[in-house]
Each structure stands twice: as C-alpha cells, then as structure tokens.
ROSE-4610 file (N, C-alpha, C; in Angstrom, 1 decimal, always signed):
// ROSE-4610
residu = [M/M/M/K/K/K/K/K/K/A/A/A/S/S/S/L/L/L/F/F/F/L/L/L/A/A/A/G/G/G/F/F/F/L/L/L/L/L/L/L/L/L/A/A/A/G/G/G/C/C/C/S/S/S/D/D/D/D/D/D/E/E/E/A/A/A/T/T/T/K/K/K/E/E/E/P/P/P/A/A/A/D/D/D/S/S/S/A/A/A/G/G/G/T/T/T/E/E/E/E/E/E/E/E/E/P/P/P/E/E/E/I/I/I/A/A/A/V/V/V/E/E/E/Q/Q/Q/E/E/E/G/G/G/M/M/M/T/T/T/E/E/E/E/E/E/G/G/G/F/F/F/I/I/I/T/T/T/Q/Q/Q/I/I/I/G/G/G/N/N/N/G/G/G/R/R/R/I/I/I/L/L/L/I/I/I/N/N/N/S/S/S/I/I/I/Y/Y/Y/F/F/F/S/S/S/V/V/V/P/P/P/E/E/E/D/D/D/V/V/V/E/E/E/V/V/V/Q/Q/Q/F/F/F/A/A/A/E/E/E/G/G/G/G/G/G/E/E/E/T/T/T/T/T/T/E/E/E/A/A/A/V/V/V/I/I/I/S/S/S/D/D/D/L/L/L/R/R/R/T/T/T/G/G/G/M/M/M/K/K/K/V/V/V/K/K/K/T/T/T/D/D/D/Y/Y/Y/T/T/T/G/G/G/P/P/P/L/L/L/A/A/A/E/E/E/S/S/S/Y/Y/Y/P/P/P/M/M/M/Q/Q/Q/G/G/G/E/E/E/A/A/A/D/D/D/K/K/K/I/I/I/T/T/T/I/I/I/L/L/L/Q/Q/Q/D/D/D/E/E/E/E/E/E/S/S/S/K/K/K/R/R/R/Q/Q/Q/T/T/T/D/D/D/A/A/A/L/L/L/Q/Q/Q/A/A/A/F/F/F/I/I/I/N/N/N/E/E/E/E/E/E/Q/Q/Q/L/L/L/S/S/S/D/D/D/L/L/L/I/I/I/I/I/I/L/L/L/G/G/G/Q/Q/Q/P/P/P/L/L/L/V/V/V/R/R/R/G/G/G/E/E/E/E/E/E/I/I/I/G/G/G/F/F/F/L/L/L/F/F/F/S/S/S/K/K/K/M/M/M/E/E/E/T/T/T/G/G/G/E/E/E/L/L/L/T/T/T/E/E/E/V/V/V/R/R/R/I/I/I/D/D/D/M/M/M/N/N/N/T/T/T/L/L/L/E/E/E/Y/Y/Y/T/T/T/L/L/L/S/S/S/S/S/S/E/E/E/E/E/E/K/K/K/D/D/D/G/G/G/E/E/E/T/T/T/E/E/E/D/D/D/T/T/T/E/E/E/E/E/E]
num = [1/1/1/2/2/2/3/3/3/4/4/4/5/5/5/6/6/6/7/7/7/8/8/8/9/9/9/10/10/10/11/11/11/12/12/12/13/13/13/14/14/14/15/15/15/16/16/16/17/17/17/18/18/18/19/19/19/20/20/20/21/21/21/22/22/22/23/23/23/24/24/24/25/25/25/26/26/26/27/27/27/28/28/28/29/29/29/30/30/30/31/31/31/32/32/32/33/33/33/34/34/34/35/35/35/36/36/36/37/37/37/38/38/38/39/39/39/40/40/40/41/41/41/42/42/42/43/43/43/44/44/44/45/45/45/46/46/46/47/47/47/48/48/48/49/49/49/50/50/50/51/51/51/52/52/52/53/53/53/54/54/54/55/55/55/56/56/56/57/57/57/58/58/58/59/59/59/60/60/60/61/61/61/62/62/62/63/63/63/64/64/64/65/65/65/66/66/66/67/67/67/68/68/68/69/69/69/70/70/70/71/71/71/72/72/72/73/73/73/74/74/74/75/75/75/76/76/76/77/77/77/78/78/78/79/79/79/80/80/80/81/81/81/82/82/82/83/83/83/84/84/84/85/85/85/86/86/86/87/87/87/88/88/88/89/89/89/90/90/90/91/91/91/92/92/92/93/93/93/94/94/94/95/95/95/96/96/96/97/97/97/98/98/98/99/99/99/100/100/100/101/101/101/102/102/102/103/103/103/104/104/104/105/105/105/106/106/106/107/107/107/108/108/108/109/109/109/110/110/110/111/111/111/112/112/112/113/113/113/114/114/114/115/115/115/116/116/116/117/117/117/118/118/118/119/119/119/120/120/120/121/121/121/122/122/122/123/123/123/124/124/124/125/125/125/126/126/126/127/127/127/128/128/128/129/129/129/130/130/130/131/131/131/132/132/132/133/133/133/134/134/134/135/135/135/136/136/136/137/137/137/138/138/138/139/139/139/140/140/140/141/141/141/142/142/142/143/143/143/144/144/144/145/145/145/146/146/146/147/147/147/148/148/148/149/149/149/150/150/150/151/151/151/152/152/152/153/153/153/154/154/154/155/155/155/156/156/156/157/157/157/158/158/158/159/159/159/160/160/160/161/161/161/162/162/162/163/163/163/164/164/164/165/165/165/166/166/166/167/167/167/168/168/168/169/169/169/170/170/170/171/171/171/172/172/172/173/173/173/174/174/174/175/175/175/176/176/176/177/177/177/178/178/178/179/179/179/180/180/180/181/181/181/182/182/182/183/183/183/184/184/184/185/185/185/186/186/186/187/187/187/188/188/188/189/189/189/190/190/190/191/191/191/192/192/192/193/193/193/194/194/194/195/195/195/196/196/196/197/197/197]
x = [-52.3/-51.8/-50.6/-50.9/-50.2/-48.8/-48.9/-47.6/-46.7/-47.4/-46.7/-46.3/-46.6/-46.1/-45.1/-45.2/-44.3/-43.0/-43.1/-42.2/-41.4/-42.1/-41.5/-40.7/-41.0/-40.4/-39.3/-39.4/-38.1/-37.0/-37.3/-36.7/-35.9/-36.4/-36.1/-35.1/-35.2/-34.3/-33.0/-33.4/-32.0/-31.0/-32.0/-31.3/-30.3/-30.7/-30.6/-29.3/-29.2/-27.8/-27.0/-27.1/-26.2/-25.2/-23.9/-23.0/-22.8/-23.0/-23.2/-21.8/-20.6/-19.5/-19.0/-19.6/-19.1/-20.1/-21.2/-21.8/-21.6/-20.9/-20.3/-19.2/-19.1/-18.2/-17.2/-15.7/-14.8/-15.0/-15.0/-15.5/-13.9/-12.8/-11.4/-10.6/-10.3/-9.9/-8.1/-8.1/-6.9/-5.5/-4.8/-3.1/-3.6/-4.7/-4.7/-5.8/-4.8/-5.2/-5.1/-6.3/-6.3/-5.6/-5.1/-4.6/-5.7/-5.3/-5.9/-6.7/-7.6/-8.1/-7.1/-6.6/-5.6/-4.8/-3.6/-1.9/-1.3/-1.0/-0.2/+1.0/+2.0/+3.1/+3.0/+3.8/+3.6/+4.9/+5.6/+7.1/+7.3/+8.6/+8.7/+8.1/+7.9/+7.0/+8.0/+7.9/+8.7/+8.0/+8.5/+7.9/+9.2/+8.8/+9.8/+9.1/+10.1/+9.6/+10.5/+10.0/+11.0/+10.9/+11.9/+11.9/+11.5/+10.5/+9.9/+10.1/+10.4/+10.5/+11.3/+12.3/+13.3/+13.4/+13.3/+13.2/+12.3/+13.0/+12.3/+12.8/+13.7/+13.4/+13.1/+12.4/+11.6/+11.8/+11.3/+11.3/+10.1/+9.5/+8.1/+8.8/+8.1/+8.4/+6.6/+6.9/+5.2/+4.2/+3.4/+2.2/+2.4/+4.0/+4.2/+5.5/+5.0/+6.1/+6.7/+7.9/+8.8/+9.5/+9.4/+10.5/+11.6/+12.3/+13.9/+14.9/+15.1/+15.8/+17.3/+17.9/+19.7/+20.4/+19.6/+20.1/+19.8/+19.1/+18.4/+19.7/+19.4/+20.5/+20.1/+21.2/+21.1/+22.2/+21.7/+23.0/+22.6/+24.0/+23.6/+23.4/+22.7/+22.3/+22.7/+23.8/+23.6/+23.8/+23.1/+22.9/+22.5/+23.5/+23.5/+24.3/+24.9/+26.2/+25.6/+25.7/+25.5/+26.6/+26.7/+27.4/+26.8/+27.6/+27.1/+27.0/+25.7/+25.5/+25.2/+24.7/+24.6/+23.2/+22.5/+21.3/+21.8/+22.6/+23.1/+23.3/+23.3/+23.6/+21.9/+21.2/+19.8/+19.3/+18.6/+18.4/+16.9/+16.3/+15.3/+15.2/+14.2/+13.9/+14.8/+15.4/+16.6/+15.1/+15.5/+14.9/+15.1/+14.4/+14.7/+14.0/+14.3/+13.6/+13.9/+12.6/+12.3/+11.9/+12.5/+11.6/+11.1/+10.1/+9.4/+8.9/+8.7/+7.5/+6.3/+4.9/+3.7/+3.1/+2.1/+1.3/+1.6/+1.2/+1.6/+0.0/+0.1/-0.9/-1.7/-2.8/-3.9/-4.2/-3.4/-3.4/-3.0/-3.2/-2.7/-1.5/-0.4/-0.1/+0.1/-0.1/+0.2/+1.8/+1.9/+3.0/+3.4/+4.9/+5.6/+6.8/+7.8/+9.1/+10.0/+11.2/+11.9/+12.8/+13.1/+13.9/+15.3/+15.4/+16.3/+16.1/+16.8/+16.8/+17.9/+17.3/+18.4/+18.1/+19.2/+19.3/+19.5/+18.8/+18.8/+19.7/+20.7/+22.0/+22.3/+21.2/+21.5/+21.2/+21.3/+21.4/+20.1/+19.0/+17.6/+16.9/+17.6/+17.0/+17.6/+18.8/+19.6/+19.1/+18.6/+18.1/+16.7/+15.8/+14.6/+14.4/+15.7/+16.3/+16.4/+17.3/+17.7/+16.9/+15.8/+14.5/+13.7/+13.7/+12.6/+13.3/+14.5/+15.2/+15.1/+15.5/+15.4/+13.8/+13.1/+11.6/+11.4/+11.8/+11.4/+12.0/+13.3/+14.5/+13.6/+13.2/+12.5/+11.5/+10.5/+9.0/+9.1/+10.3/+10.5/+9.4/+9.4/+8.2/+8.9/+8.0/+8.9/+7.9/+6.5/+5.5/+4.6/+5.8/+5.1/+4.6/+3.5/+3.3/+2.8/+3.7/+3.3/+2.4/+1.1/+0.0/+0.6/+0.5/+1.1/+2.3/+2.5/+3.7/+3.7/+5.1/+5.5/+5.5/+4.8/+5.1/+6.0/+6.8/+8.0/+7.6/+7.3/+7.2/+8.3/+9.2/+10.2/+11.0/+11.1/+12.2/+11.4/+10.2/+9.5/+8.8/+9.1/+8.6/+7.1/+6.1/+5.3/+4.8/+3.9/+3.1/+2.2/+1.6/+0.4/+0.9/+0.8/+1.3/+0.3/+0.6/-0.5/+0.5/+0.0/+0.7/-0.1/+0.6/+0.3/-0.5/-0.3/-0.5/-2.2/-2.1/-3.3/-4.2/-3.6/-4.4/-4.5/-4.1/-4.3/-3.6/-4.2/-3.6/-3.2/-2.1/-1.3/-0.8/-0.9/+0.1/+1.3/+2.5/+3.9/+4.4/+4.8/+5.6/+6.9/+7.6/+9.2/+10.3/+10.7/+11.3/+13.0/+13.4/+14.3/+15.7/+15.7/+17.0/+17.1/+16.1/+16.2/+15.8/+15.3/+14.4/+13.8/+13.3/+11.7/+10.5/+9.5/+8.2/+7.3/+6.0/+4.6/+3.7/+3.1/+2.1/+0.9/-0.2/-1.7/-1.9/-2.9/-3.8/-5.0/-5.7/-7.1/-8.1/-7.4/-8.2/-8.4/-7.3/-6.9/-7.5/-8.0/-9.0/-8.2/-7.1/-6.4/-5.7/-5.2/-4.3/-2.8/-2.6/-1.0/-0.7/+0.6/+1.4/+2.3/+2.4/+3.5/+4.8/+6.0/+7.1/+8.2/+7.5/+8.4/+8.1/+9.3/+9.5/+9.7]
y = [-15.6/-15.4/-16.7/-17.7/-18.9/-18.5/-17.9/-17.6/-16.9/-15.9/-14.5/-15.1/-16.0/-16.7/-17.7/-18.5/-19.0/-18.5/-17.5/-16.5/-15.8/-15.4/-14.8/-15.9/-17.0/-17.8/-18.2/-18.7/-18.7/-17.6/-16.5/-15.3/-15.5/-15.9/-15.5/-16.8/-17.7/-19.1/-18.6/-18.0/-17.5/-16.6/-15.6/-14.7/-15.3/-16.1/-16.9/-17.7/-18.2/-18.7/-18.0/-16.7/-15.7/-15.8/-15.1/-14.8/-13.6/-13.7/-12.3/-11.7/-12.7/-11.6/-10.3/-11.4/-10.4/-9.2/-8.8/-7.6/-6.8/-7.0/-6.5/-5.5/-4.4/-3.4/-3.6/-3.7/-4.1/-3.2/-3.4/-2.8/-1.9/-2.7/-2.1/-2.2/-1.9/-2.0/-1.3/-0.3/+0.1/-0.7/-0.8/-1.3/-3.1/-3.1/-5.0/-5.1/-5.3/-5.4/-7.2/-7.4/-8.9/-9.5/-10.8/-10.8/-11.0/-10.8/-10.9/-12.8/-12.8/-14.2/-15.0/-14.2/-15.0/-14.3/-15.2/-15.0/-14.9/-13.4/-13.3/-14.1/-14.1/-14.7/-15.9/-16.9/-18.0/-18.3/-18.2/-18.5/-19.9/-20.5/-21.9/-23.1/-23.1/-24.2/-25.3/-26.4/-27.6/-28.7/-28.9/-30.1/-31.2/-32.5/-33.6/-34.4/-35.0/-36.0/-36.3/-36.7/-36.9/-36.2/-35.9/-35.3/-36.2/-36.1/-36.9/-36.2/-34.8/-34.3/-32.9/-33.0/-31.5/-31.4/-29.6/-29.3/-28.0/-26.7/-25.7/-24.7/-24.9/-23.9/-24.4/-25.6/-26.2/-27.8/-28.2/-29.3/-29.7/-31.2/-31.5/-32.2/-32.0/-32.8/-33.3/-34.4/-35.1/-34.5/-33.5/-32.9/-31.6/-31.1/-29.4/-29.2/-28.1/-27.8/-26.6/-26.8/-25.4/-24.8/-23.3/-23.0/-22.9/-23.0/-23.1/-21.8/-20.8/-19.7/-19.9/-18.9/-19.3/-19.1/-18.5/-18.3/-19.0/-20.0/-21.0/-21.8/-21.9/-22.5/-24.3/-24.8/-26.3/-27.0/-28.0/-28.4/-29.9/-30.7/-32.3/-32.2/-33.4/-33.3/-34.8/-35.3/-36.5/-36.5/-36.9/-36.9/-35.3/-35.0/-33.3/-32.3/-33.1/-32.2/-32.1/-30.6/-30.1/-29.6/-30.0/-29.4/-28.9/-28.1/-27.1/-28.3/-27.7/-28.5/-27.6/-27.6/-26.7/-27.8/-26.6/-27.0/-28.4/-28.4/-29.6/-30.8/-30.6/-32.0/-32.8/-32.0/-32.6/-33.6/-34.8/-35.8/-36.2/-37.0/-37.0/-38.5/-38.7/-39.8/-39.3/-38.5/-38.2/-37.9/-38.4/-37.2/-36.3/-35.4/-33.9/-33.6/-32.1/-31.7/-30.0/-29.5/-28.2/-27.0/-26.3/-24.9/-24.3/-23.8/-22.6/-21.6/-20.7/-19.2/-19.6/-19.9/-19.9/-18.5/-18.8/-19.7/-20.3/-21.7/-22.4/-22.1/-21.8/-21.6/-22.7/-22.7/-23.4/-24.2/-24.6/-25.5/-27.0/-27.6/-29.2/-29.5/-29.6/-29.7/-28.1/-27.8/-27.0/-26.4/-25.0/-24.3/-23.5/-23.4/-22.3/-22.2/-21.6/-21.2/-21.8/-22.5/-22.9/-22.2/-22.0/-20.9/-22.1/-23.1/-23.8/-25.6/-25.8/-27.6/-28.5/-29.4/-30.5/-31.9/-32.3/-33.5/-34.3/-35.4/-36.3/-37.4/-37.3/-38.6/-39.4/-39.5/-40.7/-42.2/-43.0/-44.5/-44.6/-44.4/-44.9/-44.0/-42.7/-41.9/-42.2/-42.6/-43.1/-44.7/-45.2/-46.6/-46.3/-45.1/-45.0/-44.5/-43.3/-43.1/-43.8/-44.7/-45.9/-46.5/-47.5/-47.8/-47.1/-46.0/-45.0/-44.6/-44.6/-43.9/-45.5/-46.8/-47.8/-47.9/-47.5/-48.0/-46.9/-45.9/-44.4/-44.8/-45.5/-45.6/-47.2/-48.1/-49.3/-48.8/-48.3/-47.7/-46.9/-46.2/-45.0/-44.1/-43.6/-42.2/-41.3/-40.3/-39.1/-37.7/-38.5/-37.6/-38.3/-38.6/-38.8/-38.1/-38.3/-37.6/-38.1/-38.1/-38.8/-38.1/-39.2/-38.4/-38.8/-38.1/-38.1/-38.4/-39.0/-39.1/-41.0/-41.2/-42.9/-43.5/-44.8/-45.4/-46.5/-46.5/-47.5/-48.5/-49.6/-50.3/-51.6/-52.0/-52.9/-52.6/-53.6/-53.2/-52.8/-52.3/-52.1/-50.4/-49.7/-48.6/-48.6/-48.1/-47.9/-46.3/-46.3/-44.9/-45.1/-44.1/-44.2/-43.0/-43.2/-41.9/-41.9/-40.8/-40.6/-40.2/-40.9/-39.9/-38.7/-37.9/-36.6/-36.5/-37.3/-37.6/-38.1/-39.5/-40.0/-40.2/-39.6/-39.7/-40.7/-41.6/-42.9/-43.1/-43.5/-43.8/-45.4/-45.3/-46.9/-46.5/-47.7/-48.2/-48.9/-48.6/-49.3/-49.8/-50.8/-51.4/-51.7/-51.0/-51.3/-52.2/-53.1/-53.8/-52.9/-52.8/-51.7/-52.5/-54.0/-54.5/-55.4/-55.6/-56.2/-55.1/-54.2/-53.2/-54.1/-55.0/-55.5/-54.5/-54.7/-53.7/-54.4/-54.4/-54.6/-53.5/-53.2/-52.3/-52.8/-52.0/-51.8/-50.7/-50.9/-49.9/-49.8/-48.8/-48.8/-49.5/-49.8/-50.9/-52.1/-52.6/-53.9/-54.6/-53.5/-53.9/-55.0/-54.5/-55.5/-56.9/-56.5/-57.8/-57.5/-56.9/-56.6/-57.8/-58.1/-59.3/-58.4/-59.4/-59.5/-59.8/-59.0/-59.9/-60.1/-59.8/-60.1/-62.2/-62.4/-63.9/-64.1]
z = [-21.8/-20.6/-20.2/-20.8/-20.2/-21.3/-22.4/-23.2/-22.5/-22.2/-21.3/-19.9/-19.2/-18.3/-18.5/-19.7/-20.4/-20.4/-21.2/-21.5/-20.1/-19.6/-18.3/-17.6/-17.2/-16.6/-17.5/-18.8/-19.7/-19.3/-19.5/-19.3/-17.8/-16.9/-15.6/-15.3/-16.2/-16.2/-16.8/-17.9/-18.7/-17.8/-17.3/-16.2/-15.4/-14.7/-13.0/-13.6/-14.9/-15.5/-16.3/-16.4/-16.7/-16.2/-16.8/-16.2/-15.4/-14.2/-13.4/-13.5/-13.3/-13.3/-14.5/-15.6/-16.9/-17.1/-16.3/-16.1/-15.3/-14.0/-13.2/-13.6/-12.6/-12.9/-11.9/-12.2/-10.8/-10.1/-8.6/-7.3/-7.3/-7.3/-7.1/-8.1/-9.3/-10.0/-10.1/-8.8/-8.8/-8.8/-9.9/-9.7/-9.9/-10.1/-10.7/-12.1/-12.8/-14.5/-14.7/-15.1/-15.6/-16.6/-16.8/-18.0/-19.1/-20.6/-21.5/-21.8/-22.2/-22.6/-23.4/-24.4/-25.7/-25.2/-25.0/-24.9/-26.1/-26.3/-27.4/-27.8/-26.5/-26.7/-25.2/-25.5/-24.6/-24.7/-23.2/-22.7/-22.4/-22.8/-22.5/-23.0/-24.1/-24.7/-25.2/-25.3/-25.8/-26.2/-27.6/-28.1/-28.1/-27.8/-28.0/-28.7/-29.7/-30.8/-31.5/-33.1/-34.1/-35.0/-35.9/-37.1/-38.0/-38.9/-39.8/-41.5/-41.3/-42.7/-42.5/-43.3/-43.1/-44.9/-44.8/-46.0/-46.0/-46.9/-47.2/-45.7/-45.3/-44.0/-42.7/-43.1/-41.7/-41.3/-40.6/-39.9/-39.2/-39.6/-39.0/-37.6/-36.8/-35.4/-34.6/-34.9/-34.6/-35.7/-35.1/-36.2/-36.1/-35.8/-35.8/-36.7/-37.6/-38.7/-38.0/-37.8/-37.2/-38.0/-38.3/-39.1/-38.4/-39.2/-38.6/-39.1/-38.2/-38.7/-38.9/-39.5/-39.7/-38.4/-37.5/-36.0/-35.2/-35.3/-34.4/-33.5/-32.2/-31.4/-31.8/-32.1/-32.3/-31.4/-30.5/-29.6/-29.5/-29.4/-29.0/-27.4/-26.8/-25.3/-25.2/-24.0/-23.7/-22.3/-21.6/-19.6/-19.8/-19.0/-18.4/-19.3/-20.2/-21.2/-22.4/-22.8/-24.4/-24.8/-26.1/-26.9/-28.4/-28.9/-30.4/-31.3/-32.1/-33.1/-33.9/-35.4/-36.2/-37.3/-37.9/-38.6/-39.5/-40.1/-41.0/-40.4/-39.1/-38.2/-38.0/-38.5/-38.1/-39.5/-39.0/-39.8/-39.5/-40.5/-40.6/-39.8/-38.9/-37.5/-36.2/-36.2/-35.0/-33.8/-32.7/-31.6/-31.2/-30.9/-30.6/-29.8/-29.1/-28.1/-28.8/-29.2/-29.7/-28.8/-28.5/-27.6/-28.4/-28.2/-29.2/-28.3/-28.8/-28.3/-29.1/-28.5/-28.9/-29.0/-29.9/-29.9/-31.5/-31.4/-32.7/-33.9/-35.2/-35.9/-36.2/-36.0/-36.1/-37.3/-38.0/-39.4/-39.2/-40.2/-40.3/-41.3/-41.2/-39.6/-39.0/-37.6/-36.7/-37.2/-36.9/-37.6/-36.2/-35.9/-35.3/-36.0/-34.7/-35.1/-33.9/-34.5/-33.6/-32.7/-31.7/-30.9/-30.4/-30.3/-29.9/-30.3/-30.9/-31.2/-30.5/-29.7/-28.9/-29.4/-30.0/-30.5/-29.5/-28.8/-27.5/-28.2/-27.4/-27.8/-26.7/-25.5/-24.5/-25.5/-24.4/-25.3/-25.9/-24.9/-25.4/-26.5/-26.8/-27.7/-29.0/-29.0/-29.9/-30.5/-29.6/-29.8/-31.0/-30.2/-31.0/-32.1/-32.4/-33.6/-34.8/-34.1/-34.9/-35.7/-34.7/-35.0/-36.2/-35.6/-36.6/-38.1/-38.1/-39.4/-40.5/-39.5/-40.2/-41.0/-40.1/-41.1/-41.9/-41.6/-43.0/-44.1/-43.8/-44.9/-45.8/-45.2/-45.7/-46.2/-45.4/-46.2/-47.3/-47.4/-47.9/-48.2/-46.5/-46.5/-46.2/-46.9/-47.3/-46.7/-46.3/-46.2/-44.9/-43.6/-42.3/-41.3/-40.7/-39.9/-38.7/-37.3/-36.4/-35.8/-35.0/-34.5/-33.0/-31.9/-30.6/-30.3/-29.1/-28.9/-29.0/-29.3/-29.5/-28.1/-27.9/-27.0/-26.9/-25.9/-25.5/-24.7/-25.0/-24.3/-24.4/-23.5/-23.4/-24.5/-25.4/-26.2/-27.8/-28.1/-29.1/-28.7/-29.8/-30.1/-30.9/-30.6/-31.6/-31.7/-33.0/-32.8/-34.3/-34.0/-35.1/-36.2/-37.3/-38.4/-39.2/-40.0/-41.1/-42.4/-43.3/-44.7/-45.3/-45.2/-45.9/-47.3/-48.2/-49.6/-49.6/-48.4/-48.8/-47.5/-46.4/-45.3/-44.3/-44.9/-44.4/-42.9/-42.1/-40.7/-40.6/-40.0/-40.0/-38.6/-38.1/-36.5/-37.0/-36.6/-36.6/-35.1/-35.3/-34.0/-34.3/-33.6/-34.6/-33.2/-33.4/-32.4/-32.6/-31.0/-31.4/-31.4/-31.1/-31.3/-32.6/-33.1/-34.7/-35.8/-35.4/-36.5/-37.3/-36.7/-37.7/-37.3/-38.1/-37.7/-38.3/-37.5/-38.0/-38.2/-39.5/-39.8/-39.5/-39.1/-39.1/-39.2/-40.7/-41.2/-40.5/-40.7/-40.5/-41.2/-42.1/-43.3/-42.8/-42.0/-41.7/-40.4/-39.6/-38.4/-37.6/-37.2/-36.4/-37.0/-38.0/-38.5/-38.0/-36.6/-36.4/-35.9/-36.6/-36.0/-34.5/-33.8/-32.8/-33.4/-33.0/-33.7/-32.4/-31.4/-29.9/-29.7/-29.4/-29.2/-27.8]
C-alpha cells in the first residue's frame, strides 16, 4: 500500500509540474499563428570585430568564419560617411562590421555568410587596427581566433585569443601608442607585465 501511495504522490507531483499550455488546444486560433520556435532566417545580424584570417573565399572575424561571395557589398566607413570598397581592400587585423543573415552554423569556429562588410576607418578603429596588425606580424600568427570582444582601456587594447593548431589560450595587451605588447598564457598563471608607465 505504501508503494502505491508513493507512486500516486509522485505521479501527481509530476503532473502538477507539467506544461499545461503544451497540452491545451488553442481556444481561438482564427487568424493567429505562432512563430516557430527555431527561426530559419534572422534579419539584421551584425558582428563587429577584427579580421584574423583571410583566404579560400572566407574571412575569420572574432570566432566566426564568414564566407565572402563575389557580390558581397564592401565599404569604408568614417564617421557617418561611407565609400565603396572591394574585397581586395580587406586585410588581416582590420576592424570591421559584418552584416549577415543568420543563423550561424554551430561549429567551431561558427560559420555564416557575409551580406555586407564595413571597414571601420574612424581614428580609434585605425589605432586598434594598427596595434593588432603589428602584433600579428611580430608574432607571425596565421591561425589566431579572438575570443569575445577586445577590451579597450585608455591607450591599451587587450583580448583573449586561441591558436587553432594548439588550442592554447593566451591574453595579449597592446599599447596603441608604442605597439609594444605583453602576453599571458594559461600556463603562466598571471605572469603578465604592465607596460604602462
């Protein structure tokens, strides 16, 4: 008898916690359609970041590979003004804003298709681009994935990155005036030096 009582109590508890809305028929379904839970197309998605790889018809921005079709719109933007650009104007280290229609393929890195690429040319973006390009060239990095958004604090830009071949996580901080940088890898546990004076 105790087993039956426990079983009945457990069943009633589960029934009380169930999603009643899922089992009910809509009372008034005339003219109202619910959107599907998984959207096939998402409009107006934008990723802002730095190009860290270019090749084979695609670019890597932060941790997303974007395929770049031949008809993609490319432009320079400085302040509120834009001018036309071409795919060959894209360079590793550039700060860009990429418009795309989602969803992104859930792989690592994620994948999508660029609709429009805007090369940011304002003074602050140029300084950040120069700093990242100097770092990439000095370290000879060809397989860099920036994780998250870089942080700018005063005259310094910092970000966490991973090398695709090794998976090693490293933090870098770059002085945007001198282009000097410090590295701190996961293995060194806090041996990062400040280069600010």
